[in-house]
N, C-alpha and C positions, 0 to 999 in steps of 0.2 A: 411449197418450197420451190426450190430453185434444185436445179442439179447439182449446182456447185457447193463443192467440200466447207464447212465453216468451222471455224477453228478460233479459239480465243488469243491466237499471235498475231502480231502487228505486220501490216503491209506496208509498203513504200508508199503508200497515198497516205498512211497515217504515220506516217514516220519521220516527218521533214522537220533536216536539222534547226529551220529556223519554225519558232514559233509562229503562228499565224497571227496577224492583228484584229480578225474576226473572230478568237475566243477569246482573245482578251477583253475585245467590246463587251463579248456577250457574257461572260465573269464577273467584269464590273458592273453590267447593269443589271445584275441578277442582286446580286451584294446590294447596291444604292437603292434597289426596289424594296428590296428588306429593311432599310434604314429606314425610307419612306412609311413603310408600311407600319413599324414600331413608330418612329415620331412622330407620325400625326392620326394614325387610327388606335395601337392598341395600347401607345401612353394614356391616353384618356380614356379608355375601355377597361384599362384596369385600375388608373387613379381616377375617377372618376371628378376630383378635386382639382384637376389640371386644369387650364381653361383650353376650352373648344378649340382645335385648329381652324385655322381659313383656308388652309387644302387641304383634305383627306386624301389619302391612298388606301381603302380597305381592302385588297383586296392579297389575298396569302398566295403567293406566288414564285418570290425570289428563293429562299431554304430551298423548297420542292427541284426547282430546277436546278439549283446547284447540285444535287443530288444525285439528279439522272446525268448531271456531265459530270458527276465521278465516276456514276457506273460507266461510259463513253470512253474515258481515260484512265480506267480500269484495263482495257480491252486494248489501246492507243500502248499504255507502256509494261504490259505483262511482259512481254516479247523481247525485251532492247536487255533481257539479262538472266542469269541465275534464277527461277523463278522465289526462291527463298528470300536473295537480295530485293528483287521485288516486294517485298511484303514487309521487310526490313525498314524497308525506305517511306515506305507507307506511314509505318509505327512512326519510323525518327522523323515524319512530316506532321504529323499530328495530334499523335501526342501528349509532349514537351512542351508546345504553346498553348496545347487544351487546358493543362495542368494549372501552368503558370498564369492562365484568365480566372482560375476558379478560384487560385490565390489571390491577385489584384480583385477581382470583385469584392469578394469577402472582406477583402480588408478596407475599401472602400466603404462598403455598407457599413459595417462597423465604426469606424472612423470618421465618418460620415449623414449617421441615422437622420433617419424622416420619421416623425411623429406617428406611430400610425402604420408603418408601414411594417413588410416584413422583416425580421431581424435573427440575422441567422445565426447560428448554434455551432460547437465544434464537431456535434454530430451531423446538424445537416453542410457543414463541410467536407468531412470526411465520403457521406453519402453519393455529394456532385462530385467529389473527384473517381469516386466509383463508378459512376456512372449509373446511378441506381434508381432516379427518375421514371422510365418509362415501367420498372417491375412492378412498382408501388407507389404509383406518383402523391397518395394521402397522407402518404408517411414521409417520401422524403421530397419536397419537394423544390422548383429548379432556383438554383439563384439566379442564374440569369436562363428566358426562356428560349434563348436562339440555342443553345449546346445538343440540342436535341437529337441534330442530325451528324452528333459525331459518332456515337455508337455504331449508327447504322452506316458508316463510311469506312468503320473499322469491319464491320462483319463481312461486309460488302466484299475488300479490298480481301478478307480472309477468304471465303469461298470461291474468290478466284480464283485466289491463288490452288484453293486445293481442288478447283474443278480440274481447273491448267495442268495439274499433275496427273490427273486420274481420264481416264478414257471419255468421264460425264462433258469434258470439256470442249471435246474436237469431235468434228462430223457434224452427223445430225441429231447426237445424244441431247449436245448444247442446246438444241433448239426445242428439244423438249422440257429441259430444266426450264428453259427462260417463258413457256408457255404454262409450264407445272407452277410456276414462280409467280404469274398473273393468276390464274384459274382458281389454282384453292382457296387463294385469302378472298376473292368474290364469290365463291359457295359456299363462304362459311358468314357473310358475311351479315344474310337474317340473321342469325346463332347471334355474331358480335351487338347487335344492335337490339337485344331482347333479353339483357340483364341475363347475361353467361354468369353460369359460377364465375367465382374469382381467380382460382384457379387456374381458370382456361383467360381470363382477360388477361395475368399476371404473364402468362406462357405467349398470349400471342400478340398483346402490347411490348413485353420485353423484349420479345426477334425484331420488331417492328413490321408484322405481315403485309399490314396496311401500306405498307409503306414500300414494301419490294416493288412492286411495278413502274415509282420514280429512276430504281436500278436498272428493271431489265429495258424498258424505253431506252435507256441510255446502250445500251448493250444492243439492240435493236437498229439501233441510227446507226452503231457503230459497222454493225454487217452487213447494211442495207448500202451507207457508203461504203467501202472495201469490196463491195459487189458479189459479197460473200452469199444475201437471200435475197431475192428478186424482188420488184414494188410491189406488185399483190401481196405476197408476205409478209412483207415488213408492214404494208398499211393495216391488214389485218391484225397482225400484233401490236401492233402501237393504237388503232383502235380501240383494245383490249385494254391500254392500259390507260388510256382515256377512261373507260368507261370505271375500272377503278379507282382511279383518281373522284371522278362523279361522283362513287359511291363513297369514297372516304370521305369526302366533305360535306356528309350527311351528318348533323348535327342533331343531340337526344335537348329537347327543351320541355316544359310542362305541355305544351299544344301539341306536340308529338315532335317529330323528326323534319327539320327543316333543312333544305338545300343552299349551302352556296354557291350559286350559279356563276357568280363572277368569278371567282377565283378559280372555278373550275375551269371558264370560258379562258381565264388567264394562262394556268397551265399549258392547257389544250395545244393554245397560237404557240405562248412556248416552245412545247415538243416539236411544233414544225418550223420554229427559227431554227433548230439549234441543229432540228435532222439537216434545214436546208445551211443552214456553217457545215456542217461535216461534208455535205456532196460535194460541194462547189467549191470554188474558187476563194482566196483569202481577195479580203477586202480593200489589202493596201491600196488598191492603184485609186481608192475612191477614199480613205481617210491622210489626211496632210501629217508629214511627217513631226509637226510639232505636237498637235493632235494626241498623234499614234506615239507619243513617246508619256506623253500625261496619262494616257490609258494604261498603256504599260508597269508604269512604275506603279496608279493605285491598284491593276490585275496583281502586280508582285504581295501587296499587304491587304491583300482582300480578306485573308484566311484570318489573319488580326483584327482585323477591323469586323468581318463578321462576329467574332471570339466577344469582343470585348464592348461593343457600344449599344447594347440593350439596357440593361441593369443599372449600368453609371450614367447612361443619356439620360434614364429620366431621376435618378438624383439631381443629376444638373439642371434639368428642366424643372425642378422640382423647387430647388433653390433658388433658380433665377424669377421663378415666380413670386418666389418669399419677398425677389428687392423689387418686385416692379415693371419686372419683364415681360412683354406680351409675347402671342403664341408664335409668333414668324419668329423672334428673335429663341425663342427657345428649340422649335425644329435647327432653326442654323447652328446653336452649341450644342445640340444632341450631335448632330451629323457631324459636326467639326470636332468633336471629344471622340467620337469615334474614330476617326479618322490616324488621328494623333495619337488616341491609344492602339491604337493596330499597327501604326506604322513603329513605334517602340517595341512592343511586343515581339513585330518583323526582325527588325535588327537584333536588339538585346535577345529576345529568345528562340522563335522559331528557326531562323538560318543557321544561328554559331551549334543549335541542338541537334540540327539535321547534322551539318558537315562533321561534328564531332564522333555522331551515331554512326554514322558513315563510316569514316575510318575507322573508328574500331569495329567493326564489322568487317572489313577488309584484314583488317591485323590479325583475327582470327583466322580467318578464311583465305588465308594468302594465294589459295591453289582455285579463287574463285577470280574469274574474269571480271573487271571493273568495265562499269558502263555507267551512263549516262541514268538517271532513276527519273529523267520525266519531270512530267509537268504533271499533279494531281491539281484535281479541283476540290 
């Protein structure tokens, strides 16, 4: 570790007034990869009656990198004002559109049912609104599988706020916390894949321990990009996160543990891309204005797209297939439906709810200085 003091406060290089187009490109790219994975691979895997796709993207990479970016931007934004306002801003940004998306998807599944597919009940709706899937997945099935990132983001932002208020979020101690968050899940991995007791599995999966390394990687990238840790220390920490990702991508099958090296390599490459994006200059000199405006627009609705595209897209694909549409048209319709639904969710719920909740906070705490809430991944 370098001799510099590390802390979870933002540095001048991480708090530019104008958002970098490079971040919008990376975020947009991640959401696009999520949609392609779901539209071309997972849709047919989960519903084999759907026509095989002409183009298949079989790698789980986009959502993992979005979680990593959340870890990075937690560091960028947490020092911009009172820490309680920062935390409330994250809740105000993430929770209302998530709740609205769950209700919307539930309504679509009930109003446009597909024979033989999951038909959720009111109890399933309540369980999804409470985010209970990771705790007991056999009892609480996902209404939309993309939503697994939301509780981890909320936990990550909450832990960041608590650390920032304590001595463990500053100096050398925060580095100890980061290493522990990576090495402890790695150490318990043999137990995790050896049919552990249900209580153990419920706790470990419920708190998302096998995904902590993604948030740690985002924080490590911020520390390195702001020169708080040196290259050697950063490389070692990032390598540990890559190892944790490789272990996470082992699946239990009747033949034993099987590694998904394609997804692992893709996420590791993505970690390097995010690190170079954070460390290097903006890409505005090579991105034309006409493209930049469109990328910024899509990045601005990306959370809504992420929340709404999967299950509704599967239903759209199946209905189109029943009407005679081919696989390419189904893929295009699933992506297009996700963009439209995400735009509507952003315009009608995410932005107005965030403004209202932040205004309510400022009314209740008038002594707290107002500051920009920043951009959350």
